[in-house]
C-alpha positions as a Markdown table, in Angstrom:
| # | Residue | x | y | z |
|---|---|---|---|---|
| 1 | Met | 8.9 | 13.9 | -21.0 |
| 2 | Asn | 6.5 | 14.5 | -23.9 |
| 3 | Lys | 7.9 | 16.6 | -26.7 |
| 4 | Glu | 4.3 | 18.3 | -27.3 |
| 5 | Pro | 3.8 | 20.7 | -24.5 |
| 6 | Thr | 0.1 | 20.5 | -24.6 |
| 7 | Leu | 0.0 | 16.8 | -23.7 |
| 8 | Pro | 0.6 | 15.4 | -20.1 |
| 9 | Asn | 3.6 | 13.7 | -18.9 |
| 10 | Lys | 3.6 | 9.9 | -19.3 |
| 11 | Pro | 3.8 | 8.1 | -16.0 |
| 12 | Leu | 7.2 | 6.5 | -15.6 |
| 13 | Trp | 6.0 | 2.9 | -15.6 |
| 14 | Val | 3.5 | 3.2 | -18.5 |
| 15 | Pro | 4.8 | 1.3 | -21.4 |
| 16 | Glu | 4.8 | 2.2 | -25.2 |
| 17 | Arg | 3.7 | -1.3 | -26.1 |
| 18 | Glu | 0.2 | -2.6 | -25.3 |
| 19 | Phe | -0.6 | -4.7 | -22.2 |
| 20 | Leu | -1.3 | -7.7 | -24.3 |
| 21 | Asp | 2.3 | -8.0 | -25.6 |
| 22 | Glu | 3.4 | -11.5 | -26.5 |
| 23 | Glu | 4.6 | -12.5 | -23.1 |
| 24 | Asn | 1.4 | -11.5 | -21.4 |
| 25 | Arg | -0.8 | -13.1 | -24.2 |
| 26 | Gln | 1.1 | -16.4 | -23.7 |
| 27 | Ser | 0.9 | -16.3 | -19.9 |
| 28 | Ile | -2.8 | -15.6 | -20.0 |
| 29 | Ile | -3.6 | -18.3 | -22.6 |
| 30 | Lys | -1.7 | -20.8 | -20.5 |
| 31 | Ile | -3.7 | -19.6 | -17.3 |
| 32 | Leu | -6.8 | -20.2 | -19.3 |
| 33 | Gly | -5.6 | -23.6 | -20.1 |
| 34 | Val | -5.0 | -24.6 | -16.5 |
| 35 | Ile | -8.7 | -23.3 | -15.6 |
| 36 | Ala | -10.1 | -25.2 | -18.8 |
| 37 | Thr | -8.7 | -28.5 | -17.5 |
| 38 | Asp | -9.0 | -28.0 | -13.8 |
| 39 | Arg | -11.4 | -30.3 | -11.9 |
| 40 | Ser | -12.6 | -27.6 | -9.5 |
| 41 | Asn | -13.3 | -25.3 | -12.4 |
| 42 | Gln | -15.2 | -27.4 | -14.8 |
| 43 | Gln | -18.0 | -25.1 | -14.9 |
| 44 | Phe | -15.7 | -22.5 | -16.7 |
| 45 | Ala | -13.9 | -24.8 | -19.0 |
| 46 | Glu | -15.9 | -23.9 | -22.3 |
| 47 | Ala | -15.7 | -20.1 | -21.5 |
| 48 | Ala | -11.9 | -20.4 | -20.7 |
| 49 | Arg | -11.1 | -22.2 | -23.9 |
| 50 | Ala | -13.2 | -19.6 | -26.0 |
| 51 | Ala | -11.2 | -16.8 | -24.2 |
| 52 | Ala | -7.9 | -18.5 | -24.8 |
| 53 | Asn | -8.8 | -18.8 | -28.6 |
| 54 | Asp | -9.7 | -15.1 | -28.6 |
| 55 | Ile | -6.5 | -14.0 | -27.0 |
| 56 | Glu | -4.3 | -16.2 | -29.4 |
| 57 | Ser | -5.8 | -14.0 | -32.1 |
| 58 | Gly | -4.4 | -10.9 | -30.4 |
| 59 | Asp | -7.0 | -9.1 | -28.5 |
| 60 | Leu | -9.7 | -9.3 | -25.8 |
| 61 | Ala | -13.3 | -9.4 | -27.4 |
| 62 | Ser | -16.2 | -8.4 | -25.4 |
| 63 | Gly | -17.1 | -12.1 | -24.5 |
| 64 | Ser | -13.7 | -12.7 | -23.2 |
| 65 | Arg | -13.7 | -9.5 | -21.2 |
| 66 | Asp | -17.1 | -10.2 | -19.7 |
| 67 | Phe | -16.0 | -13.7 | -18.6 |
| 68 | Met | -12.8 | -12.4 | -17.0 |
| 69 | Trp | -14.8 | -9.5 | -15.2 |
| 70 | Ala | -17.4 | -11.9 | -13.9 |
| 71 | Arg | -15.4 | -15.0 | -13.0 |
| 72 | Phe | -12.0 | -13.6 | -12.1 |
| 73 | Met | -12.9 | -10.6 | -10.1 |
| 74 | Gly | -14.4 | -11.0 | -6.5 |
| 75 | Val | -11.9 | -10.5 | -3.9 |
| 76 | Gln | -10.2 | -7.4 | -5.5 |
| 77 | His | -11.8 | -4.9 | -3.2 |
| 78 | Gly | -12.3 | -6.7 | 0.1 |
| 79 | Thr | -13.5 | -10.1 | 1.3 |
| 80 | Met | -16.9 | -8.7 | 2.0 |
| 81 | Glu | -17.6 | -8.7 | -1.8 |
| 82 | Gly | -17.3 | -12.4 | -1.9 |
| 83 | Gly | -15.9 | -15.0 | -4.2 |
| 84 | Asp | -19.1 | -16.9 | -5.1 |
| 85 | Gly | -19.4 | -18.0 | -8.8 |
| 86 | Lys | -15.5 | -17.1 | -9.2 |
| 87 | Val | -12.7 | -19.3 | -10.5 |
| 88 | Arg | -11.3 | -21.3 | -7.7 |
| 89 | Val | -7.6 | -21.1 | -6.8 |
| 90 | Asn | -6.8 | -23.9 | -4.4 |
| 91 | Glu | -4.0 | -26.2 | -3.3 |
| 92 | Glu | -4.5 | -28.4 | -6.2 |
| 93 | Asn | -4.1 | -25.8 | -9.0 |
| 94 | Tyr | -2.1 | -23.2 | -7.2 |
| 95 | Pro | 1.3 | -24.7 | -7.9 |
| 96 | Arg | 0.4 | -24.5 | -11.8 |
| 97 | Leu | -1.2 | -21.0 | -11.6 |
| 98 | Arg | 1.3 | -19.2 | -9.3 |
| 99 | Pro | 4.2 | -19.2 | -11.8 |
| 100 | Leu | 1.9 | -18.2 | -14.6 |
| 101 | Ala | 0.4 | -15.3 | -12.5 |
| 102 | Glu | 4.0 | -14.2 | -11.6 |
| 103 | Gln | 4.8 | -13.6 | -15.2 |
| 104 | Leu | 2.0 | -11.2 | -15.6 |
| 105 | His | 3.4 | -7.7 | -16.0 |
| 106 | Tyr | 2.6 | -4.1 | -17.0 |
| 107 | Gly | 5.7 | -2.6 | -18.8 |
| 108 | Asp | 8.7 | -3.8 | -16.7 |
| 109 | Met | 6.8 | -4.2 | -13.4 |
| 110 | Arg | 5.2 | -7.5 | -12.5 |
| 111 | Phe | 1.7 | -7.8 | -10.8 |
| 112 | Leu | 3.0 | -9.9 | -7.7 |
| 113 | Glu | 6.0 | -8.0 | -6.9 |
| 114 | Ser | 6.7 | -5.3 | -4.3 |
| 115 | Asn | 8.2 | -2.1 | -5.2 |
| 116 | Pro | 9.7 | 0.3 | -2.6 |
| 117 | Ala | 9.7 | 4.0 | -2.7 |
| 118 | Asp | 13.1 | 5.5 | -3.8 |
| 119 | Ser | 14.9 | 6.8 | -0.8 |
| 120 | Thr | 17.1 | 9.0 | -3.2 |
| 121 | Val | 14.1 | 11.0 | -4.5 |
| 122 | Glu | 12.3 | 13.8 | -2.7 |
| 123 | Tyr | 8.7 | 13.5 | -3.3 |
| 124 | Gly | 6.3 | 16.4 | -3.6 |
| 125 | Ser | 3.2 | 14.2 | -2.8 |
| 126 | Ser | 2.6 | 10.5 | -2.0 |
| 127 | Ile | -1.0 | 9.4 | -2.5 |
| 128 | Val | -1.7 | 6.3 | -0.2 |
| 129 | Leu | -4.8 | 4.4 | -1.1 |
| 130 | Gly | -7.0 | 3.2 | 1.8 |
| 131 | Gly | -7.6 | -0.3 | 2.8 |
| 132 | Ser | -8.0 | -2.5 | 5.8 |
| 133 | Ala | -6.8 | -1.8 | 9.5 |
| 134 | Glu | -3.7 | -3.9 | 8.9 |
| 135 | Glu | -3.0 | -2.7 | 5.4 |
| 136 | Met | -3.0 | 1.1 | 5.8 |
| 137 | Pro | -0.1 | 1.4 | 8.2 |
| 138 | Lys | 2.1 | -0.8 | 6.0 |
| 139 | Arg | 1.3 | 1.5 | 3.0 |
| 140 | Leu | 2.4 | 4.5 | 5.0 |
| 141 | Gln | 5.5 | 2.7 | 5.7 |
| 142 | Ala | 6.0 | 2.0 | 2.0 |
| 143 | Ala | 5.5 | 5.7 | 1.2 |
| 144 | Arg | 7.7 | 7.0 | 3.9 |
| 145 | Gly | 10.1 | 4.3 | 5.1 |
| 146 | Lys | 10.0 | 2.2 | 8.3 |
| 147 | Asn | 11.0 | 5.6 | 9.8 |
| 148 | Pro | 9.2 | 8.6 | 8.2 |
| 149 | Arg | 12.5 | 10.3 | 8.2 |
| 150 | Asp | 14.0 | 7.7 | 5.6 |
| 151 | Ile | 12.0 | 8.9 | 2.6 |
| 152 | Ala | 11.5 | 12.6 | 1.8 |
| 153 | Val | 7.7 | 13.3 | 1.0 |
| 154 | Gln | 6.4 | 16.9 | 1.5 |
| 155 | Asp | 2.7 | 15.9 | 1.6 |
| 156 | Thr | 1.4 | 12.4 | 2.4 |
| 157 | Tyr | -2.2 | 11.7 | 1.5 |
| 158 | Leu | -4.2 | 8.8 | 2.9 |
| 159 | Leu | -7.2 | 8.4 | 0.8 |
| 160 | Val | -9.9 | 7.1 | 3.1 |
| 161 | Gly | -13.6 | 7.9 | 3.7 |
| 162 | Gln | -17.2 | 6.9 | 4.2 |
| 163 | Arg | -16.7 | 3.2 | 3.9 |
| 164 | Gln | -18.2 | 1.3 | 6.9 |
| 165 | Arg | -15.8 | -1.1 | 8.5 |
| 166 | Trp | -15.9 | -4.7 | 7.2 |
| 167 | Ser | -17.1 | -6.4 | 10.4 |
| 168 | Gly | -16.9 | -9.9 | 8.8 |
| 169 | Ile | -13.1 | -9.7 | 8.5 |
| 170 | Pro | -11.0 | -10.5 | 11.5 |
| 171 | Thr | -9.0 | -7.3 | 11.5 |
| 172 | Glu | -12.2 | -5.0 | 11.6 |
| 173 | Lys | -14.7 | -7.1 | 13.5 |
| 174 | Asn | -14.6 | -4.9 | 16.5 |
| 175 | Pro | -12.5 | -2.0 | 18.2 |
| 176 | Asp | -10.1 | -4.3 | 19.9 |
| 177 | Ala | -9.4 | -6.3 | 16.7 |
| 178 | Ile | -8.6 | -2.9 | 14.9 |
| 179 | Leu | -6.4 | -1.6 | 17.6 |
| 180 | Ala | -4.6 | -5.0 | 17.6 |
| 181 | Ala | -4.3 | -4.9 | 13.8 |
| 182 | Val | -2.7 | -1.5 | 13.6 |
| 183 | Ser | -0.4 | -2.2 | 16.5 |
| 184 | Arg | 0.7 | -5.6 | 14.8 |
| 185 | Ser | 1.3 | -4.0 | 11.5 |
| 186 | Leu | 3.7 | -1.5 | 13.0 |
| 187 | Gly | 5.6 | -4.1 | 15.0 |
| 188 | Gly | 3.8 | -3.7 | 18.3 |
| 189 | Val | 2.7 | 0.0 | 18.9 |
| 190 | Asp | 1.6 | 0.7 | 22.5 |
| 191 | Met | -2.0 | 1.8 | 22.0 |
| 192 | Asp | -2.5 | 2.8 | 25.6 |
| 193 | Arg | 0.3 | 5.2 | 25.3 |
| 194 | Leu | -1.2 | 6.6 | 22.0 |
| 195 | Lys | -4.6 | 7.1 | 23.8 |
| 196 | Glu | -2.8 | 9.3 | 26.4 |
| 197 | Lys | -1.7 | 11.6 | 23.8 |
| 198 | Ser | -4.5 | 11.6 | 21.1 |
| 199 | Pro | -7.7 | 13.4 | 22.1 |
| 200 | Trp | -9.4 | 12.1 | 19.0 |
| 201 | Leu | -8.6 | 8.4 | 19.9 |
| 202 | Arg | -10.0 | 8.9 | 23.4 |
| 203 | Asp | -13.2 | 10.3 | 22.1 |
| 204 | Glu | -13.5 | 7.4 | 19.4 |
| 205 | Leu | -13.1 | 4.8 | 22.1 |
| 206 | Arg | -15.8 | 6.3 | 24.3 |
| 207 | Lys | -18.4 | 5.7 | 21.5 |
| 208 | Lys | -20.6 | 2.6 | 21.7 |
| 209 | Val | -20.0 | -0.6 | 19.8 |
| 210 | Glu | -23.1 | -0.9 | 17.8 |
| 211 | Ala | -22.4 | -3.0 | 14.6 |
| 212 | Gly | -23.8 | -1.4 | 11.5 |
| 213 | Ser | -24.2 | 2.0 | 13.1 |
| 214 | Trp | -22.3 | 5.1 | 11.5 |
| 215 | Gly | -22.0 | 6.4 | 15.0 |
| 216 | Glu | -20.1 | 3.6 | 16.6 |
| 217 | Ala | -16.4 | 3.4 | 17.5 |
| 218 | Phe | -14.3 | 2.9 | 14.3 |
| 219 | Ala | -17.3 | 2.8 | 12.1 |
| 220 | Thr | -15.6 | 3.9 | 9.0 |
| 221 | Glu | -12.3 | 3.6 | 7.1 |
| 222 | Met | -11.8 | 7.1 | 7.8 |
| 223 | Ala | -11.5 | 6.4 | 11.6 |
| 224 | Ile | -9.5 | 3.2 | 11.0 |
| 225 | Gly | -7.1 | 5.1 | 8.7 |
| 226 | Arg | -6.7 | 8.0 | 11.3 |
| 227 | Leu | -5.7 | 5.4 | 14.0 |
| 228 | Gly | -3.1 | 4.0 | 11.6 |
| 229 | Leu | -1.7 | 7.4 | 10.6 |
| 230 | Glu | -1.4 | 8.6 | 14.2 |
| 231 | Ala | 0.2 | 5.3 | 15.2 |
| 232 | Tyr | 2.9 | 5.5 | 12.6 |
| 233 | Phe | 3.9 | 9.0 | 13.0 |
| 234 | Asp | 3.6 | 9.3 | 16.8 |
| 235 | Val | 5.9 | 6.3 | 17.3 |
| 236 | His | 8.7 | 8.3 | 15.6 |
| 237 | Gly | 7.8 | 11.5 | 17.7 |
| 238 | Leu | 6.6 | 13.5 | 14.7 |
| 239 | Ile | 3.0 | 14.6 | 15.8 |
| 240 | Asp | 2.6 | 18.2 | 17.4 |
| 241 | Trp | -0.3 | 17.2 | 19.6 |
| 242 | Glu | -0.8 | 20.8 | 20.9 |
| 243 | Asn | -1.0 | 22.9 | 17.6 |
| 244 | Gly | -0.3 | 20.6 | 14.7 |
| 245 | Ile | -3.8 | 19.2 | 13.8 |
| 246 | Glu | -6.0 | 21.0 | 11.4 |
| 247 | Glu | -9.5 | 19.9 | 10.2 |
| 248 | Thr | -11.2 | 21.1 | 7.0 |
| 249 | Ala | -15.0 | 21.2 | 6.8 |
| 250 | Pro | -16.6 | 20.4 | 3.5 |
| 251 | Ser | -17.1 | 23.6 | 1.5 |
| 252 | Glu | -20.4 | 22.5 | 0.0 |
| 253 | Ser | -23.1 | 20.0 | 0.8 |
| 254 | Arg | -23.3 | 17.0 | -1.6 |
| 255 | Pro | -26.5 | 15.2 | -2.6 |
| 256 | Ser | -27.5 | 13.0 | 0.3 |
| 257 | Ile | -27.4 | 9.3 | 0.1 |
| 258 | Pro | -30.0 | 7.4 | 2.1 |
| 259 | Gly | -28.6 | 6.1 | 5.2 |
| 260 | Val | -25.2 | 8.0 | 4.9 |
| 261 | Pro | -24.6 | 10.8 | 7.4 |
| 262 | Asp | -23.1 | 14.2 | 6.4 |
| 263 | Arg | -19.2 | 14.4 | 6.9 |
| 264 | Glu | -17.8 | 16.4 | 9.8 |
| 265 | Asn | -14.5 | 17.0 | 7.9 |
| 266 | Val | -13.2 | 16.5 | 4.5 |
| 267 | Leu | -9.4 | 16.9 | 5.3 |
| 268 | Val | -7.5 | 16.1 | 8.6 |
| 269 | Thr | -4.0 | 17.5 | 8.3 |
| 270 | Tyr | -1.1 | 16.8 | 10.8 |
| 271 | His | 1.5 | 19.4 | 10.5 |
| 272 | Leu | 4.5 | 17.3 | 11.4 |
| 273 | Leu | 7.5 | 18.1 | 13.3 |
| 274 | Asp | 9.8 | 17.4 | 10.5 |
| 275 | Gly | 8.3 | 20.1 | 8.4 |
| 276 | Thr | 6.1 | 17.7 | 6.3 |
| 277 | Arg | 2.4 | 17.1 | 6.3 |
| 278 | Ala | 0.3 | 14.1 | 6.4 |
| 279 | Thr | -3.4 | 14.3 | 5.5 |
| 280 | Leu | -6.3 | 12.2 | 5.6 |
| 281 | Leu | -8.9 | 12.6 | 2.8 |
| 282 | Asn | -12.4 | 11.8 | 4.3 |
| 283 | Ala | -13.9 | 11.0 | 0.9 |
| 284 | Ala | -17.7 | 11.1 | 0.6 |
| 285 | Ala | -19.6 | 7.8 | -0.1 |
| 286 | Val | -20.7 | 7.3 | -3.7 |
| 287 | Pro | -23.7 | 5.1 | -4.9 |
| 288 | Arg | -22.7 | 1.7 | -6.3 |
| 289 | Lys | -24.4 | -0.6 | -8.7 |
| 290 | Arg | -23.4 | -3.6 | -6.4 |
| 291 | Gly | -22.9 | -3.3 | -2.6 |
| 292 | Val | -23.4 | -0.5 | -0.2 |
| 293 | Pro | -22.3 | 3.0 | -1.0 |
| 294 | Arg | -18.7 | 3.7 | -0.4 |
| 295 | Pro | -15.9 | 5.8 | -2.0 |
| 296 | Thr | -13.9 | 4.5 | -4.8 |
| 297 | Ser | -10.3 | 5.2 | -5.6 |
| 298 | Asp | -11.8 | 7.0 | -8.7 |
| 299 | Ser | -14.0 | 9.2 | -6.6 |
| 300 | Gln | -11.4 | 9.8 | -4.0 |
| 301 | Ile | -8.7 | 11.1 | -6.4 |
| 302 | Lys | -11.4 | 13.4 | -8.1 |
| 303 | Glu | -12.2 | 14.9 | -4.7 |
| 304 | Leu | -8.5 | 15.3 | -3.8 |
| 305 | Leu | -7.9 | 17.1 | -7.2 |
| 306 | Asp | -10.9 | 19.3 | -6.7 |
| 307 | Leu | -9.6 | 20.5 | -3.5 |
| 308 | Gly | -6.5 | 21.8 | -5.3 |
| 309 | Val | -3.9 | 20.4 | -2.7 |
| 310 | Leu | -1.8 | 18.4 | -5.3 |
| 311 | Glu | -0.9 | 21.7 | -7.1 |
| 312 | Arg | 1.4 | 22.9 | -4.4 |
| 313 | Asn | 4.1 | 20.5 | -4.9 |
| 314 | Lys | 3.9 | 19.9 | -8.5 |
| 315 | Glu | 7.6 | 20.6 | -9.4 |
| 316 | Tyr | 8.4 | 17.4 | -7.5 |
| 317 | Pro | 7.6 | 13.8 | -8.4 |
| 318 | Leu | 4.5 | 12.0 | -7.0 |
| 319 | Ser | 4.2 | 8.4 | -5.8 |
| 320 | Ile | 1.1 | 6.3 | -5.5 |
| 321 | Val | 0.9 | 3.6 | -3.0 |
| 322 | Thr | -1.2 | 0.4 | -2.7 |
| 323 | Asp | -0.7 | -3.4 | -2.4 |
| 324 | Ser | 0.2 | -5.8 | -5.2 |
| 325 | Pro | -1.2 | -7.2 | -7.4 |
| 326 | His | -3.4 | -4.4 | -8.1 |
| 327 | Tyr | -0.8 | -1.6 | -7.4 |
| 328 | Leu | 0.0 | -1.1 | -11.1 |
| 329 | Arg | -3.6 | -0.9 | -12.4 |
| 330 | Ala | -4.8 | 1.2 | -9.4 |
| 331 | Ala | -1.9 | 3.6 | -9.8 |
| 332 | Thr | -2.6 | 3.9 | -13.5 |
| 333 | Asp | -6.4 | 4.6 | -12.8 |
| 334 | Val | -5.3 | 7.4 | -10.3 |
| 335 | Ala | -2.8 | 8.7 | -12.7 |
| 336 | Ile | -5.4 | 9.1 | -15.5 |
| 337 | Arg | -7.3 | 11.6 | -13.3 |
| 338 | Ile | -4.2 | 13.4 | -12.4 |
| 339 | Leu | -3.2 | 13.6 | -16.2 |
| 340 | Ala | -6.5 | 14.7 | -17.3 |
| 341 | His | -6.6 | 17.8 | -14.8 |
| 342 | Pro | -5.2 | 21.0 | -16.3 |
| 343 | Glu | -3.3 | 22.0 | -13.2 |
| 344 | Thr | -1.6 | 18.6 | -12.5 |
| 345 | Arg | -1.0 | 17.1 | -16.0 |
| 346 | Asp | 2.8 | 18.1 | -15.9 |
| 347 | Ile | 3.5 | 16.3 | -12.5 |
| 348 | Val | 6.1 | 13.5 | -12.9 |
| 349 | Ile | 4.4 | 10.4 | -11.5 |
| 350 | Ala | 7.0 | 7.9 | -10.3 |
| 351 | Pro | 6.6 | 4.1 | -10.5 |
| 352 | Pro | 3.9 | 2.7 | -8.2 |
| 353 | Val | 4.9 | 1.7 | -4.7 |
| 354 | Ser | 3.7 | -1.5 | -3.0 |
| 355 | Pro | 4.9 | -3.1 | 0.3 |
| 356 | Tyr | 5.8 | -6.8 | 0.0 |
| 357 | Arg | 3.0 | -9.2 | 0.2 |
| 358 | Pro | 3.8 | -13.0 | 0.0 |
| 359 | Ser | 2.0 | -14.9 | -2.8 |
| 360 | Ser | -1.1 | -16.9 | -1.8 |
| 361 | Pro | -4.0 | -18.5 | -3.6 |
| 362 | Glu | -6.1 | -15.3 | -2.8 |
| 363 | Asn | -3.4 | -13.1 | -4.3 |
| 364 | Val | -3.1 | -15.3 | -7.4 |
| 365 | Leu | -6.8 | -14.9 | -8.0 |
| 366 | Lys | -6.5 | -11.1 | -7.4 |
| 367 | Ala | -3.7 | -11.1 | -10.1 |
| 368 | Leu | -6.1 | -12.9 | -12.6 |
| 369 | Gly | -8.8 | -10.2 | -11.8 |
| 370 | Glu | -6.2 | -7.5 | -12.7 |
| 371 | Ile | -6.0 | -8.9 | -16.4 |
| 372 | Pro | -9.2 | -7.2 | -17.6 |
| 373 | Ala | -8.8 | -4.3 | -15.3 |
| 374 | Thr | -5.3 | -3.5 | -16.5 |
| 375 | Tyr | -6.3 | -4.1 | -20.1 |
| 376 | Lys | -8.9 | -1.2 | -19.6 |
| 377 | Ala | -6.6 | 1.0 | -17.8 |
| 378 | Asp | -3.9 | 0.6 | -20.3 |
| 379 | Lys | -6.4 | 1.7 | -23.2 |
| 380 | Arg | -7.6 | 4.7 | -20.9 |
| 381 | Val | -4.2 | 6.0 | -20.0 |
| 382 | His | -3.0 | 6.0 | -23.5 |
| 383 | Ala | -6.1 | 7.9 | -24.6 |
| 384 | Val | -5.3 | 10.6 | -22.1 |
| 385 | Leu | -1.7 | 10.8 | -23.2 |
| 386 | Arg | -2.9 | 11.4 | -26.7 |
| 387 | Gly | -5.2 | 14.2 | -25.4 |
| 388 | Glu | -8.3 | 12.2 | -25.8 |
| 389 | Asp | -11.2 | 11.5 | -23.3 |
| 390 | Pro | -10.4 | 8.6 | -20.9 |
| 391 | Asp | -14.2 | 8.2 | -20.2 |
| 392 | Ala | -15.3 | 8.0 | -23.8 |
| 393 | Arg | -18.2 | 5.3 | -24.1 |
| 394 | Glu | -16.0 | 2.8 | -26.1 |
| 395 | Leu | -13.3 | 2.9 | -23.3 |
| 396 | Ala | -15.9 | 2.8 | -20.4 |
| 397 | Asp | -17.4 | -0.3 | -22.0 |
| 398 | Leu | -14.2 | -2.3 | -22.0 |
């Protein structure tokens, strides 16, 4: 807890020391050394050596940051954004890169570890970041437990929205694949039984399968997330199908984005039979410099804060849930918005929650992409904790 009452609470995982402490510096230098001498990454050898020399001097200059953003990032936010022109993590270099990536940390928490929610704590809110059809149910389990009665959370928020399904990945290629992925992620849920109970699911399955259309079955992350949420809570008998579902329409129209339809709802809340609530945020798509319009975690948390719902449980701790290796940085980015908001800055934000994910070449590459992203998030969160603007130009340019 901060002694100065005008400043926000420091999230429980954010360290006093900078992200580029001695251990991280040495790990990153060794990672760059592997890349510089690796046959499959010869095109990056010179830039990797220059970045290693830069980090050895104690900081990340703009050239090194640009190299990492351009060559490490790529599979962070979904396979559909591709990996062309990125550092390659393959069978040959993976045995050398994995132990180094496993040393990367932010404070006392490591990029490639899981972190369960604390079953001894009563959380006021749990913010679950959206993802793929298979990821979202597992994140709900991480927030509430294998059985939602295991972990006390008054309000669970699944942040989804107007992101069209990724038809190029196996778990979202068509409705059958989506149904199978959600069922599999929860240990084999009977989707026919769920369809008998859920009017929304029956309506969704009546829609045409028309790839690329906003009106097709399971066209959006919102629809996929709603399926996962219903499946997770229904299998434990917690959904009141008769009177427990409330939809909230958008209160004002947003500027239209060409090709993106208006939303029918902004929140869908399930008043569960254990006295808690589970809510989907149907976040609006936002324009992007690269790729098609879709919500970002930043736009989602801003929209949730604007709705004022996080204020009702602010005397209780709050958890943020997504997958490793980006759970630490993503939670820090979300926390920055909560701490910068005058009505929520005093909330105690618990350490990020992440379900277990086994290490793999893809996850090691994702961990490397988190190096520049966490460096930036660390600078921004310490700025907001000092009462400064986390969106200042010098921080935005990092």
